[in-house]
C-alpha positions in Angstrom: 168.5 17.7 86.9 171.7 19.6 86.1 171.8 23.3 87.2 174.9 24.0 85.1 172.7 25.1 82.2 169.7 27.2 82.9 168.1 28.6 79.7 165.3 31.1 79.7 162.9 28.6 78.1 162.4 24.9 78.0 160.2 24.1 74.9 158.5 20.8 75.7 157.0 18.6 72.9 155.1 15.5 73.8 154.8 13.4 70.7 153.5 10.0 69.5 154.3 8.7 66.0 154.6 12.2 64.5 157.9 11.9 62.7 156.2 13.3 59.6 155.1 16.5 61.3 157.7 17.0 64.0 160.1 18.5 61.5 157.8 21.5 61.2 158.2 22.2 64.9 162.0 21.7 64.7 162.4 24.2 61.8 160.3 26.8 63.7 162.7 26.4 66.6 165.7 26.8 64.4 164.2 30.0 63.0 163.7 31.6 66.4 165.4 35.0 66.8 165.8 34.3 70.5 168.0 31.2 71.0 168.2 30.9 74.8 166.2 27.7 75.1 166.3 23.9 75.1 164.0 21.5 73.4 162.7 18.6 75.5 161.0 15.9 73.4 159.0 13.4 75.3 158.3 10.4 73.1 155.1 8.8 74.4 155.8 5.3 73.0 156.3 6.1 69.3 157.2 3.1 67.0 158.0 5.2 63.9 161.3 7.0 63.1 160.9 9.7 65.7 164.0 8.7 67.8 166.3 8.5 64.8 165.0 11.8 63.5 165.6 13.6 66.8 169.1 12.1 67.1 170.1 13.7 63.8 168.7 17.0 65.0 170.7 16.7 68.2 173.9 16.6 66.2 173.1 19.7 64.1 171.0 22.0 66.2 172.3 25.2 67.7 170.3 24.6 70.9 170.4 21.5 73.2 167.8 18.8 72.6 166.7 16.3 75.3 165.0 13.2 74.0 163.2 10.8 76.3 161.1 7.7 75.3 158.5 6.3 77.5 155.8 3.6 77.3 152.6 5.2 76.0 150.8 6.8 78.9 148.9 9.8 77.5 149.7 13.4 77.3 149.3 14.1 81.0 152.2 11.8 82.0 154.4 13.0 79.1 153.7 16.6 80.1 154.6 16.0 83.7 157.8 14.2 82.7 158.8 17.0 80.5 158.3 19.6 83.2 160.3 17.5 85.6 163.2 17.4 83.1 163.0 21.0 82.1 166.0 23.2 82.9 164.5 26.5 81.8 162.9 29.2 83.9 159.8 29.0 81.7 158.0 26.1 80.0 156.6 26.4 76.4 154.5 23.4 75.3 154.8 23.1 71.5 152.7 20.4 69.9 154.4 18.1 67.5 152.3 19.3 64.6 152.5 23.1 65.2 155.0 25.9 64.9 156.2 28.9 66.8 156.0 32.3 65.2 159.6 33.4 64.3 159.8 36.0 67.1 157.6 34.1 69.6 160.3 33.3 72.2 161.8 36.8 71.9 158.3 38.4 72.3 157.4 36.2 75.3 160.6 37.1 77.1 160.1 40.8 76.3 156.5 40.7 77.7 157.7 39.0 80.9 160.6 41.5 81.3 158.0 44.3 81.0 156.3 43.2 84.2 157.9 45.2 87.1 160.3 43.0 88.9 158.6 43.6 92.2 155.3 42.2 90.8 156.6 39.2 89.0 156.0 36.8 91.9 152.3 37.3 91.4 152.4 36.2 87.8 152.6 32.6 86.5 152.5 33.0 82.8 152.5 35.1 79.6 149.8 34.1 77.2 149.2 35.3 73.6 147.2 34.3 70.6 147.3 31.4 68.0 146.9 31.9 64.3 146.1 29.5 61.5 148.5 29.1 58.6 146.6 31.6 56.6 147.0 34.2 59.4 143.5 34.1 60.8 143.4 34.4 64.6 142.0 31.4 66.4 139.2 32.4 68.8 138.8 35.8 70.5 141.4 38.5 71.2 141.9 39.8 74.7 140.0 42.9 75.9 143.2 45.0 75.7 146.6 44.5 74.0 148.1 44.0 77.5 145.7 42.6 80.0 146.6 41.3 83.5 144.1 38.8 84.9 143.7 35.3 86.2 142.7 32.5 83.8 139.4 32.2 85.6 138.7 35.9 85.1 139.6 35.8 81.4 137.3 32.8 80.9 134.3 33.6 83.0 134.3 37.4 83.6 135.7 38.4 80.1 134.3 35.4 78.2 137.4 35.1 76.0 137.2 31.9 74.0 139.5 29.9 71.7 143.0 28.4 71.8 145.7 30.5 73.4 149.4 29.9 73.8 152.4 31.2 75.9 154.9 30.3 78.5 154.5 29.3 82.2 156.9 29.4 85.1 158.5 26.0 85.5 158.5 26.2 89.3 154.7 26.7 89.3 154.0 23.9 86.9 155.9 21.6 89.1 153.5 22.5 92.0 150.4 21.9 89.8 151.0 18.8 87.7 148.4 17.0 85.7 146.5 14.4 87.9 147.9 11.0 86.7 145.4 9.0 88.7 142.6 9.9 86.3 142.5 7.4 83.4 142.8 8.7 79.9 142.5 12.3 78.7 142.7 15.1 81.3 141.8 18.6 80.1 144.5 21.2 80.3 142.1 23.7 81.8 142.3 21.8 85.2 145.9 22.8 85.5 145.5 26.4 84.6 142.4 26.8 86.8 144.2 25.4 89.8 147.1 27.9 89.2 144.6 30.7 89.0 142.8 29.7 92.2 146.2 29.8 94.0 146.2 33.5 93.3 148.5 33.8 90.3 147.9 36.2 87.4 148.7 35.9 83.7 149.8 38.7 81.4 147.6 38.3 78.3 148.8 40.0 75.1 147.3 40.3 71.7 150.4 38.9 69.9 150.6 35.7 67.9 153.0 33.2 69.4 151.9 30.0 67.7 150.7 28.8 64.3 148.1 26.1 64.7 147.9 23.2 62.2 144.9 21.0 62.5 146.3 17.6 61.7 144.1 14.6 61.5 144.8 11.0 62.6 147.0 11.6 65.6 146.7 11.8 69.3 147.9 15.4 69.0 144.7 16.3 67.1 142.3 13.9 68.7 138.8 15.3 68.6 136.6 12.3 68.7 135.9 11.5 72.4 135.9 7.9 73.5 134.8 6.1 76.6 138.4 6.5 78.0 137.9 10.3 77.9 134.9 10.3 80.1 136.5 10.6 83.6 138.5 13.7 82.5 135.5 15.3 80.9 133.4 14.6 84.0 136.2 16.0 86.2 136.3 19.3 84.2 132.5 19.7 84.5 132.7 19.0 88.2 135.6 21.5 88.6 133.3 24.2 87.1 130.3 23.6 89.3 132.3 22.9 92.5 135.4 25.0 92.4 134.6 28.0 90.1 131.3 29.2 91.7 132.8 32.6 92.7 132.6 33.4 89.0 129.0 32.2 88.6 127.6 35.7 88.5 129.5 36.5 85.3 128.4 33.5 83.2 125.4 31.6 84.9 124.5 29.9 81.6 128.0 28.5 81.3 127.7 27.0 84.8 124.3 25.5 83.9 125.8 24.0 80.8 128.7 22.5 82.9 126.1 21.0 85.3 124.3 19.4 82.3 127.6 18.0 81.0 128.4 16.6 84.5 125.2 14.5 84.4 125.7 13.6 80.8 129.2 12.2 81.4 128.4 10.6 84.7 125.5 8.7 83.0 127.9 7.7 80.2 130.4 6.4 82.8 127.7 4.4 84.6 126.5 3.0 81.3 130.0 2.0 80.2 130.6 0.1 83.4 133.7 2.2 84.3 134.5 3.0 87.8 134.0 6.6 88.9 137.1 8.2 90.3 136.6 9.7 93.8 137.8 13.1 92.4 134.7 13.2 90.2 132.2 13.1 93.1 130.2 16.2 93.8 130.2 18.1 97.1 128.6 21.3 98.2 124.9 22.2 98.2 125.3 24.8 95.5 126.9 22.3 93.1 124.2 19.7 93.8 121.5 22.3 93.2 123.0 23.2 89.8 123.3 19.6 88.7 119.8 18.7 89.8 118.4 21.8 87.9 120.3 20.8 84.8 119.6 17.1 85.1 116.8 17.0 82.4 119.2 18.6 79.9 122.0 16.2 80.9 119.8 13.2 80.5 118.6 14.4 77.1 122.2 14.9 75.9 123.2 11.5 77.1 120.3 9.9 75.2 121.2 11.8 72.1 124.8 10.5 72.5 123.5 7.0 72.6 121.4 7.5 69.5 124.5 8.8 67.7 126.4 5.8 68.8 129.0 7.5 70.9 130.4 10.8 72.3 130.4 13.9 70.2 133.4 15.9 69.3 134.3 19.0 71.4 137.0 21.7 70.9 139.8 19.9 69.2 142.6 21.8 70.8 141.2 21.5 74.3 141.0 17.8 73.8 144.4 17.3 72.2 146.1 14.2 73.5 149.6 15.3 72.5 
């Protein structure tokens, strides 16, 4: 990676056959009031006109554009490759069917610069809100307009729900990559939780940074869960009941639900004949107790899944492939 150019942001866009929506993201980057960034497009095996389209943009854009094609390997690999190639101090992950608010990069940089310089080593990210095209906010706002906390605190102690968006320090993301040894989909939450458990804070702000476009028929907007998603879903449930127990006192019901989902997805893995990754195995007496207590619910959910003929849909953004 060249060190001659070091923009403030690297905007990373993993994409797959999204030539018909990628222009929306490009225009929103052109419209940014803050232009100290590069765009890193990781093409996860597209066979449409994505490459030709990006080549035209490279010739006309005011900002540098990196384009890298790879054999289709899922979002986790595309994300890791993008972070490895990023030159910026911060990474912004912009989906190929969404847009940035016109002042998003300016506002994110301003929020970061408002953190006292002596404290910045404790912070990993700046995170704000998402809005739909009609302006409605997605999910919950944060408890205060400026709120410093870990991702685990905001999730379990504060109970904030819904899609959020911001920037993360590149050096920290390189230390906490997506696990590539888990087949199929891997939830983003696993990365952000690992960063939080390492002691890093996030500055949460009630500012809209991204406009969310629910687009059907792409890996970007994938919401129907398939057999290939099971290891990642099981890993997320395990992470809750094994690694997040210090937050149990705030949301015990959420931990019970996670324990039920663990049984549900483990049973589905067993029934499908897929091997169970070692990372999915439980350990610890407290985790086992939770899973055993929730086992009847997990079995019931699994049986209902079978009656429906497959896995249900969950939060579409949390399960987005690219």
